[in-house]
C-alpha positions in Angstrom: -17.5 -61.8 -76.8 -19.4 -59.5 -74.5 -17.2 -60.6 -71.5 -14.0 -59.7 -73.5 -15.5 -56.2 -74.2 -16.2 -55.7 -70.5 -12.7 -56.6 -69.5 -11.3 -54.3 -72.1 -13.4 -51.4 -70.9 -12.3 -51.9 -67.3 -8.7 -52.1 -68.2 -8.9 -48.9 -70.3 -10.6 -47.1 -67.4 -8.0 -48.2 -64.9 -5.2 -47.1 -67.3 -6.8 -43.6 -67.6 -7.1 -43.2 -63.9 -3.4 -44.1 -63.4 -2.4 -41.6 -66.0 -4.6 -38.8 -64.5 -3.2 -39.4 -61.0 0.4 -39.4 -62.3 0.0 -36.1 -64.1 -1.8 -34.4 -61.2 0.8 -35.5 -58.7 3.6 -34.1 -60.8 1.9 -30.8 -61.1 1.2 -30.7 -57.3 4.8 -31.5 -56.5 6.0 -28.9 -58.9 3.7 -26.2 -57.4 4.9 -27.1 -53.9 8.5 -26.9 -55.0 7.9 -23.4 -56.5 6.2 -22.3 -53.3 9.2 -23.4 -51.2 11.5 -21.5 -53.5 9.4 -18.4 -53.2 9.1 -18.6 -49.4 11.8 -16.7 -47.2 14.0 -19.0 -45.3 13.4 -19.3 -41.5 15.5 -20.8 -38.7 12.4 -22.9 -37.9 12.1 -24.4 -41.3 9.5 -23.8 -44.1 6.4 -21.9 -43.1 2.9 -23.0 -44.2 1.6 -21.4 -47.3 -1.7 -19.8 -47.9 -4.3 -20.5 -45.2 -2.9 -23.8 -44.2 -2.8 -24.3 -40.4 0.2 -26.5 -39.4 0.2 -28.7 -36.3 1.1 -26.4 -33.4 4.7 -26.5 -32.1 4.9 -27.2 -28.4 7.9 -25.5 -26.7 10.5 -27.3 -24.7 9.3 -27.5 -21.1 12.7 -26.3 -19.8 12.9 -23.4 -22.3 11.7 -20.7 -19.7 14.6 -21.6 -17.5 17.2 -21.3 -20.3 19.0 -18.0 -21.2 17.0 -16.0 -23.6 18.1 -15.9 -27.2 18.9 -12.4 -28.5 16.2 -11.2 -30.9 17.0 -10.6 -34.5 18.1 -7.1 -35.3 15.6 -6.7 -38.1 12.3 -5.0 -38.1 10.7 -7.3 -35.6 12.2 -5.5 -32.6 11.6 -2.1 -34.0 7.8 -2.7 -34.0 7.6 -3.8 -30.3 6.1 -1.7 -27.5 8.3 -1.1 -24.4 6.6 -3.9 -22.5 7.1 -6.3 -25.4 10.8 -5.3 -25.6 11.0 -5.9 -21.8 9.7 -9.4 -22.2 11.7 -10.2 -25.4 15.1 -8.7 -24.5 17.4 -9.6 -21.7 17.5 -7.0 -19.0 20.6 -5.0 -18.1 21.2 -7.4 -15.2 23.5 -9.9 -17.0 20.7 -10.8 -19.4 18.7 -12.7 -16.7 15.0 -13.1 -17.1 14.1 -14.0 -13.6 10.7 -14.8 -12.3 9.5 -16.2 -9.0 9.2 -19.6 -10.6 12.8 -19.7 -11.9 14.9 -17.6 -9.5 13.2 -17.9 -6.1 13.0 -20.9 -3.9 9.3 -20.8 -2.9 9.6 -24.1 -1.2 11.9 -22.6 1.4 9.2 -20.1 2.5 6.6 -22.8 2.6 8.8 -24.7 5.0 9.9 -21.9 7.3 7.1 -19.3 6.8 7.7 -15.8 5.4 10.7 -14.7 7.6 13.3 -12.1 6.7 16.9 -12.1 7.8 19.1 -9.0 7.7 22.9 -9.7 7.5 24.8 -8.4 10.5 26.6 -5.1 9.8 30.2 -5.6 8.9 32.8 -3.7 10.9 33.9 -0.4 9.4 31.0 -0.3 6.8 29.1 3.0 6.7 25.4 2.9 6.2 23.4 6.0 5.2 20.5 7.1 7.4 17.9 6.1 4.8 19.2 2.6 4.6 19.4 2.4 8.3 15.7 3.3 8.4 15.0 0.5 5.9 16.8 -2.1 8.0 15.2 -0.9 11.2 11.8 -1.2 9.6 12.5 -4.8 8.7 13.9 -5.7 12.1 10.9 -4.2 13.8 8.4 -6.0 11.7 6.6 -9.3 12.4 8.6 -10.9 9.5 12.0 -10.5 11.0 14.1 -13.3 12.3 17.7 -13.2 13.6 18.2 -16.9 12.7 19.2 -17.3 9.0 18.1 -21.0 9.1 14.5 -19.8 9.7 14.5 -17.2 6.9 13.4 -17.4 3.3 14.3 -13.9 2.3 17.6 -12.2 2.9 18.5 -8.5 2.9 22.0 -7.1 2.7 23.4 -4.9 5.5 25.7 -3.4 2.8 24.3 0.0 1.7 23.0 -0.4 -1.9 20.6 2.6 -2.0 22.9 5.0 -3.8 24.9 3.5 -6.7 25.8 6.8 -8.4 29.6 6.8 -8.5 29.7 10.5 -8.0 27.7 10.4 -4.8 29.5 10.5 -1.4 27.2 7.7 -0.3 28.5 5.3 -2.9 30.0 2.1 -1.5 33.1 1.0 -3.3 34.1 -2.6 -4.0 30.6 -3.8 -3.5 30.9 -6.5 -6.0 33.6 -8.3 -4.1 31.9 -7.7 -0.7 28.6 -9.2 -1.9 30.3 -12.2 -3.5 32.0 -12.9 -0.2 28.8 -13.4 1.7 28.4 -17.0 2.7 24.6 -17.0 2.2 24.6 -15.1 -1.2 24.0 -18.1 -3.4 24.1 -16.0 -6.5 21.5 -13.7 -5.0 18.7 -16.4 -4.8 16.0 -15.4 -2.3 17.7 -12.0 -1.7 16.1 -8.6 -1.9 18.2 -5.5 -2.8 16.9 -2.0 -2.1 18.1 0.8 -4.5 17.1 4.5 -5.0 19.8 5.8 -7.3 21.6 3.9 -10.1 23.9 5.0 -12.9 25.6 8.4 -13.2 26.3 11.2 -15.6 25.6 11.4 -18.5 23.3 8.4 -19.3 22.1 7.4 -15.8 21.7 3.7 -16.7 19.8 1.4 -14.3 22.8 -0.8 -13.7 23.5 -0.9 -9.9 27.2 -1.5 -10.5 27.5 -5.2 -9.4 26.1 -8.5 -10.5 22.8 -9.0 -8.6 22.5 -12.6 -9.8 19.1 -13.9 -9.1 18.2 -11.3 -6.4 15.0 -9.3 -6.5 15.2 -5.5 -6.8 13.1 -3.1 -4.8 14.1 -0.1 -6.9 13.0 3.5 -7.5 12.8 5.0 -11.0 12.8 1.6 -12.6 11.7 1.5 -16.3 9.2 -0.9 -17.8 11.9 -2.3 -20.0 14.1 -3.5 -17.2 11.4 -4.2 -14.7 10.8 -7.9 -14.2 7.1 -8.4 -13.6 6.1 -10.1 -10.4 9.7 -10.4 -9.4 11.1 -6.9 -8.9 9.2 -4.3 -6.9 9.0 -0.6 -8.0 9.3 1.7 -4.9 9.0 5.5 -4.7 11.9 7.8 -4.6 12.0 9.3 -1.1 14.4 11.8 0.5 16.7 11.2 3.4 14.3 13.3 5.6 11.4 10.9 5.0 10.2 9.7 8.4 11.1 6.2 9.5 7.7 5.6 11.1 4.4 7.4 11.3 4.8 10.3 9.0 2.6 13.4 8.3 -1.0 12.9 7.6 -2.5 13.9 4.3 -3.6 17.5 3.7 -7.1 16.8 2.6 -9.0 17.8 5.8 -11.2 20.8 5.1 -12.6 22.7 2.1 -12.8 19.6 0.0 -16.0 20.7 -1.8 -15.8 22.1 -4.4 -12.5 20.2 -5.1 -11.0 22.9 -7.3 -8.2 25.0 -5.8 -6.6 28.3 -6.6 -4.2 26.8 -9.1 -5.2 24.2 -11.7 -1.7 22.9 -12.4 1.7 23.7 -10.7 5.3 22.6 -10.8 8.5 24.1 -9.4 11.9 22.4 -10.0 15.1 22.2 -11.9 15.4 22.5 -15.7 18.1 20.5 -17.4 19.7 22.3 -20.3 21.4 19.2 -21.8 21.4 15.5 -21.5 18.8 12.9 -20.5 15.6 14.3 -19.0 16.0 17.7 -20.5 13.4 17.6 -23.2 10.3 17.6 -21.1 11.3 20.2 -18.5 12.7 22.5 -21.2 9.2 22.6 -22.9 7.2 23.5 -19.8 7.3 27.2 -20.6 4.9 26.5 -23.5 2.2 25.5 -21.0 2.9 28.1 -18.2 0.4 31.0 -18.2 1.3 32.6 -14.8 -2.3 32.4 -13.7 -3.8 29.0 -12.9 -1.1 27.1 -14.6 2.2 27.9 -12.9 5.2 25.9 -14.0 8.5 27.4 -12.6 11.9 26.1 -13.5 15.5 27.1 -12.8 18.7 26.6 -14.8 20.9 27.5 -11.8 22.1 24.1 -10.5 25.3 22.3 -11.1 28.8 23.7 -11.4 28.8 24.6 -15.1 25.2 25.6 -15.8 26.3 28.9 -17.3 28.2 27.2 -20.0 24.9 25.8 -21.3 22.5 28.6 -20.4 19.9 29.5 -23.0 18.0 32.7 -23.7 15.3 31.9 -21.2 17.5 31.0 -18.2 17.7 34.5 -16.7 13.9 35.0 -16.8 13.3 31.5 -15.5 15.7 31.9 -12.7 14.3 35.2 -11.6 10.8 34.0 -11.6 11.8 30.8 -9.7 13.8 32.5 -7.0 11.4 35.3 -6.0 9.3 34.8 -3.0 6.9 37.5 -4.1 5.9 38.3 -7.6 3.5 40.6 -9.3 0.9 39.6 -11.8 -1.9 41.4 -13.4 -3.9 42.9 -10.5 -7.1 44.7 -10.4 -7.4 48.2 -8.8 -8.6 47.0 -5.4 -5.7 44.5 -5.1 -3.1 47.1 -6.1 -4.5 49.5 -3.5 -4.3 46.8 -0.8 -0.8 45.9 -2.0 -1.7 42.2 -2.4 1.0 40.2 -4.2 1.0 36.7 -5.5 3.4 34.3 -3.6 5.3 31.7 -5.5 6.3 29.8 -2.5 6.5 26.1 -3.4 4.6 24.7 -0.4 1.9 27.4 -0.8 1.5 26.4 -4.4 1.5 22.7 -3.7 -1.3 22.9 -1.1 -3.4 25.3 -3.3 -3.3 23.3 -6.5 -5.7 20.8 -7.9 -3.1 19.0 -10.1 0.7 18.8 -9.7 2.9 18.1 -12.6 5.4 15.3 -12.0 7.8 15.3 -15.0 10.8 13.0 -15.1 14.2 14.3 -14.1 17.6 12.8 -14.8 15.9 9.5 -13.7 12.4 8.5 -14.3 11.2 9.0 -10.7 10.9 12.3 -8.8 10.5 13.6 -5.3 7.6 15.6 -6.6 5.5 12.4 -6.7 5.3 11.8 -2.9 5.0 15.6 -2.3 1.9 15.7 -4.5 0.3 12.7 -2.9 0.8 14.1 0.6 -0.7 17.5 -0.4 -3.8 15.9 -2.0 -2.7 17.4 -5.3 -3.5 14.9 -8.1 -0.2 13.9 -9.7 0.0 14.4 -13.5 2.7 11.9 -14.6 5.0 12.9 -17.4 7.6 10.1 -17.4 7.3 7.7 -20.3 8.3 4.2 -19.4 8.3 4.6 -15.6 7.0 1.6 -13.8 5.0 3.4 -11.1 5.5 2.5 -7.5 3.8 -0.7 -6.3 2.1 -0.9 -9.7 1.6 -4.6 -9.2 -1.1 -3.9 -6.6 -2.1 -0.2 -6.8 -4.4 1.0 -9.5 -2.9 4.4 -10.3 -5.8 5.4 -12.6 -7.8 6.0 -9.4 -5.3 8.5 -8.0 -3.3 10.1 -10.8 -3.4 11.3 -14.4 -1.0 9.3 -16.6 0.2 11.7 -19.3 2.6 11.4 -22.3 5.7 13.5 -22.6 5.1 13.8 -26.3 1.6 15.3 -25.7 2.6 18.0 -23.2 0.6 20.7 -24.9 -2.6 18.7 -24.4 -2.2 18.4 -20.6 -4.0 21.7 -19.7 -7.1 20.9 -21.8 -7.1 17.3 -20.6 -7.2 18.1 -16.9 -9.7 20.9 -17.4 -12.1 18.4 -18.9 -12.1 16.2 -15.8 -15.4 16.5 -13.9 -15.3 17.8 -10.3 -16.7 14.5 -9.0 -13.8 12.7 -10.5 -11.4 15.2 -9.2 -12.7 14.8 -5.7 -12.4 11.0 -6.0 -8.8 11.3 -7.3 -7.8 13.6 -4.4 -9.4 11.3 -1.8 -7.6 8.3 -3.2 -4.2 10.2 -3.0 -4.8 10.6 0.7 -5.7 6.9 1.2 -2.6 5.8 -0.7 -0.3 8.3 1.0 -1.3 7.2 4.5 -1.6 3.5 3.7 1.7 2.9 1.8 3.9 6.0 1.4 3.9 8.3 4.5 7.0 6.6 6.1 9.9 4.4 5.3 8.4 1.7 7.4 5.2 1.6 5.3 7.2 1.5 2.0 9.2 -1.4 3.3 6.3 -3.3 4.7 4.3 -2.9 1.5 7.3 -4.3 -0.4 7.4 -7.3 1.9 3.7 -7.9 1.8 3.7 -7.9 -2.0 6.5 -10.5 -2.1 4.6 -12.6 0.5 1.5 -12.5 -1.7 3.5 -13.9 -4.6 4.7 -16.8 -2.5 1.3 -17.7 -1.0 -0.9 -17.1 -4.0 -3.8 -19.1 -2.6 -4.3 -16.4 0.1 -3.0 -13.3 -1.7 -4.9 -10.0 -1.4 -7.0 -8.9 -4.3 -7.1 -5.5 -6.0 -10.1 -4.3 -3.8 -8.1 -4.9 -0.6 -5.0 -3.0 -1.9 -7.0 0.0 -3.3 -9.7 0.5 -0.6 -9.5 1.5 3.0 -7.9 0.3 5.2 -5.5 -1.2 2.7 -3.3 -4.2 2.3 -1.1 -3.7 5.4 -4.0 -4.1 7.8 -6.0 -6.8 6.1 -4.1 -10.0 6.8 -5.1 -12.8 4.3 -4.0 -15.5 6.7 -7.1 -14.7 8.7 -9.5 -15.4 5.8 -9.6 -15.4 2.1 -13.3 -14.2 2.1 -13.9 -10.5 2.2 -17.1 -10.9 4.1 -15.1 -12.1 7.2 -13.6 -8.6 7.6 -15.6 -5.6 8.9 -14.6 -3.2 6.1 -16.4 -4.7 3.1 -20.0 -5.4 4.1 -21.2 -2.6 1.9 -19.1 -3.6 -1.1 -20.5 -7.1 -0.9 -24.0 -6.1 -0.1 -24.0 -7.8 3.2 -25.6 -6.9 6.5 -23.6 -7.1 9.8 -24.3 -10.3 11.7 -27.2 -10.5 14.1 -25.5 -12.3 17.0 -22.5 -11.7 19.3 -20.2 -13.7 21.5 -19.7 -12.4 25.0 -16.1 -12.8 26.2 -15.7 -12.1 29.9 -12.3 -11.4 31.4 -12.6 -13.3 34.7 -9.7 -13.6 37.2 -11.4 -13.8 40.6 -12.3 -17.2 42.0 -16.1 -17.8 42.3 -16.8 -18.0 46.0 -20.3 -16.5 46.3 -23.5 -16.4 44.4 -23.7 -12.7 44.9 -20.6 -11.9 42.9 -21.1 -9.3 40.1 -20.0 -11.8 37.4 -23.0 -14.0 38.0 -25.4 -11.1 37.6 -23.5 -10.1 34.4 -23.8 -13.6 33.0 -27.6 -13.6 33.6 -28.0 -10.1 31.9 -25.9 -11.1 28.9 -27.6 -14.5 28.5 -31.0 -12.9 28.4 -30.0 -10.8 25.3 -31.8 -11.9 22.1 -28.5 -11.3 20.2 -26.2 -13.5 22.4 -24.9 -16.6 20.8 -22.3 -17.8 23.3 -20.3 -16.7 26.4 -16.6 -17.3 26.8 -13.7 -16.4 29.1 -10.4 -14.5 28.6 -9.7 -11.7 26.2 -8.2 -10.7 22.8 -7.2 -14.2 21.8 -8.1 -15.3 18.2 -10.3 -18.2 19.3 -11.4 -20.3 16.4 -14.5 -21.4 18.3 -15.9 -17.8 18.3 -18.7 -18.4 15.8 -19.9 -14.8 15.5 -18.2 -11.7 14.0 -19.2 -9.5 16.9 -17.5 -9.8 20.3 -18.9 -8.3 23.5 -15.9 -7.7 25.7 -16.6 -7.5 29.4 -14.7 -7.2 32.7 -16.0 -9.5 35.4 -17.1 -6.6 37.6 -19.0 -4.8 34.8 -22.6 -3.9 35.6 -24.8 -3.9 32.5 -28.5 -4.6 32.0 -29.8 -6.7 29.1 -31.3 -3.6 27.6 -27.9 -1.8 27.6 -26.3 -4.8 25.9 -29.0 -5.0 23.2 -28.8 -1.3 22.4 -25.0 -1.2 22.2 -25.1 -4.2 19.8 -27.7 -2.5 17.5 -25.4 0.6 17.3 -22.4 -1.6 16.5 -24.3 -3.1 13.6 -24.2 0.3 12.0 -20.5 0.8 12.7 -19.0 -2.7 12.5 -15.4 -1.5 12.0 -15.3 0.5 15.2 -15.3 -0.1 18.9 -18.7 0.7 20.4 -19.3 0.8 24.2 -19.9 2.6 27.4 -16.9 3.6 29.6 -14.9 6.3 27.8 -11.5 7.8 28.4 -9.4 10.5 26.7 -5.8 11.5 25.9 -4.1 14.9 25.8 -0.7 16.4 25.2 1.1 17.6 28.3 3.2 20.6 27.3 5.0 20.9 30.6 6.2 17.3 30.5 6.2 17.0 26.7 4.5 13.7 26.7 1.1 12.2 26.2 -1.3 12.1 29.1 -4.2 9.9 30.1 -7.4 11.1 31.8 -10.6 9.6 33.1 -12.3 12.9 33.8 -16.0 12.8 33.1 -16.3 15.2 30.1 -18.0 15.3 26.7 -14.7 14.6 24.9 -13.3 11.2 24.6 -10.8 9.2 22.3 -11.1 5.7 23.8 -13.8 3.3 24.8 -12.6 0.8 27.3 -13.0 -2.9 26.5 -14.5 -3.6 29.9 -17.9 -3.0 28.3 -17.5 -2.7 24.5 -18.4 -4.5 21.2 -16.0 -4.9 18.3 -15.3 -7.2 15.4 -13.5 -10.5 16.2 -10.9 -9.8 13.4 -9.3 -7.3 15.9 -8.5 -10.3 18.1 -6.5 -11.8 15.2 -4.9 -8.4 14.4 -4.0 -7.8 18.0 -2.3 -11.2 18.2 -0.5 -11.3 14.9 0.1 -7.6 13.8 1.3 -6.0 17.0 4.9 -6.7 18.1 5.7 -9.1 20.9 7.4 -6.3 22.9 4.1 -4.5 23.4 2.1 -7.6 24.2 4.7 -8.8 26.6 4.6 -5.4 28.4 0.9 -5.6 28.7 1.1 -9.1 30.1 3.7 -8.1 32.6 1.8 -5.1 33.8 -1.6 -6.8 33.7 -2.7 -3.4 32.5 -3.2 -1.3 29.4 -4.5 -4.0 27.0 -7.7 -2.0 26.5 -5.6 1.1 25.6 -3.5 -0.9 23.1 -6.7 -2.3 21.5 -8.0 1.3 21.0 -4.7 2.4 19.5 -4.8 -0.5 17.1 -8.4 0.0 15.9 -8.0 3.8 15.5 -4.8 3.2 13.5 -6.7 0.9 11.2 -9.9 2.8 10.8 -8.6 6.4 11.1 -11.8 7.0 13.1 -12.7 7.4 16.8 -14.6 4.8 18.8 -18.3 5.4 19.5 -19.7 5.9 23.0 -23.3 4.9 23.6 -25.8 6.2 26.2 -23.9 7.6 29.2 -24.2 5.7 32.4 -23.2 8.0 35.2 -23.1 5.4 37.9 -20.7 3.2 35.9 -17.6 4.8 37.5 -19.1 4.6 41.0 -20.2 1.0 40.5 -16.7 0.0 39.3 -15.1 1.7 42.3 -17.4 0.0 44.7 -16.5 -3.6 43.6 -14.1 -5.3 45.9 -12.4 -7.3 43.2 -10.8 -4.4 41.5 -11.3 -1.4 43.8 -7.7 -1.3 44.7 -6.6 -1.1 41.1 -8.8 1.8 40.2 -7.7 3.7 43.3 -4.0 2.8 43.0 -1.9 5.7 41.7 0.6 3.3 40.3 -2.1 1.8 38.1 -2.9 5.2 36.7 0.9 6.0 36.2 1.3 2.7 34.3 -1.4 3.8 31.9 0.3 7.1 31.3 3.5 5.3 30.5 1.7 2.9 28.2 0.2 5.7 26.2 3.7 7.0 25.3 5.2 3.6 24.6 2.4 2.8 22.2 2.6 6.1 20.5 6.3 5.6 20.0 5.9 2.3 18.3 3.1 3.5 16.0 5.2 6.6 15.2 2.3 8.9 15.8 -0.8 9.3 18.0 -3.5 7.3 16.2 -6.2 8.1 18.8 -8.9 10.6 17.6 -11.0 12.8 19.8 -14.8 12.7 19.5 -17.8 14.3 21.2 -20.5 12.1 19.6 -22.7 10.0 21.8 -25.5 7.8 20.5 -28.6 7.6 22.5 -31.8 5.6 21.9 -34.6 7.4 20.0 -36.7 9.5 22.4 -34.1 9.1 25.1 -35.0 11.5 28.0 -37.8 13.0 25.8 -41.0 14.0 27.7 -43.2 11.3 26.1 -44.8 8.2 27.3 -42.4 5.5 28.4 -44.4 3.0 26.3 -43.3 4.7 23.1 -39.6 4.0 23.9 -38.0 0.8 22.8 -35.1 0.9 25.3 -37.1 2.2 28.2 -35.1 0.5 30.9 -32.0 2.5 30.1 -33.5 5.7 31.4 -34.2 4.1 34.8 -30.5 3.3 35.4 
């Protein structure tokens, strides 16, 4: 009986459980169905309700290479920032979303190296001077190759700089001409330079032909159409911009305090209608005629009078006058002093320069402000600033907002003077490193592309934004900053404590009394000497020290002189430090540079016959300088020391350093039989004169800098006991 009761109870419990599960499951399914009905439909299927976290969806691996789907026209797109729209929307260039991974054959560069080919100029095609300068800069660079099979980047000889249909420089039928190029390959591995695109009234960024998969090096490019790490934003420059060299920056004297006569200046066109008119039309609200001087004119274009407003006459008058009166005190009125509104005078006497957008996003005022050490105040919303991929513009400019124009004066007045000085100094570095010539703009563009291809040795932000800049720091030499002489302080490192002596020996050893043997003994006795080698300026991998003591075989130096020169170099590791000095001068009668060896207190070169420098300059000499200069030096067997001085001064923007004068150095050199004929030979001296001008022509300017500084040991020539002097043997020489 009890067994029957137990079976009955178990059966009843099981039936209850089945009933409960059935009712609960029905309610759960009904609730889930209601939730599906309440959810909005999506093209990706039902979305998870509540806080449920679905299994993540992994995208198709090939999806980045497929054409982008147009975004919905709903509220999603309206809430995006310009950069998000740029990434979500197809660009104006046929909807392509190119990146280096999808539209550039990186493997081609890894096989051939980074070499650039320029198409030969087609017969009858006209090329503007600015584009000729760009092509000349490429052909004169170390990247150029005349063999297309050895190239991995291709540049058109067809002029693509000005794509404004109203411009006389506009090239017609460019679409068909480009498509007819046998290496075009839909633009893959091609680079197109452009300064102007679009025309009145909307000035779009369409260049007027299908660029396919080509990269754009473009001025005035917007963040919406800019393809990150594929396109390169370049500055807008005028046809008068120098091909090489360029003017130096204006920050030379009177840098402290950093404030100038004017706080903020601008002088330029005012557009009455159309794109770009809003910002410049509002500048009069900020202009006070005292320390904020913003001058505009309506008088440009054929039909400006049709659109002139009530302020045009006043603006035009103030803009055009060379001399204007302001509120003057009695003394100034008596003296007849008047305020000059000359643009260059304003530019070079202003702390900040306004750079508002024009018809296009870029402006000539940008480079003008940089050169003048006037901190640019950018008012061009959506402009991808030049070389923004590598340059930190927050260190050199004030990035404003067109919608907050009235806040600009109070904003810049709140900037501390220390910050202003740092901003101005950075404008000078950036100007001279990347913008002062067409050549530097082109080389910077190519170096940025090369860094993208060879990512494992690409330059970091410190290299690009600190002296001497990315063009002179070759990452192929080393990926470690401590291997370069410019970053010891940044890394908290001390210069090395040993040097390698490299002796340029050409005379056969026939006697134990030859000067080279005495030199070897003196150098070997130095406590800082690690090794001794032969030849000169070659980037030997087996030079184990950063410091190189370069010597001619007939140089006469004592161990004390060697030690002292090395200790001086440790304080100036980026410069040439040594003994024999020379100078250059400008010969007005012959209108050329001259070379002099006169014994004076002024010098601009330290000859490498007895000098110490960083071994990186061996690599730079070999790989940066063109083959034409090195071949000339080899053929003449002369001028290599001058060329090295040119190179180091161009990099450092500083003179070499001469150490304790050795008056018998010249007489000793002249007395040696091995090279006496060369020093006395007038042809040898004439060759060096010619070398000076050839080198200056290639650099585009004269990089050598005069100096009158000489570093002597402590207590040198002082009337004290010789026992108190560390380098006592120098005084006996």
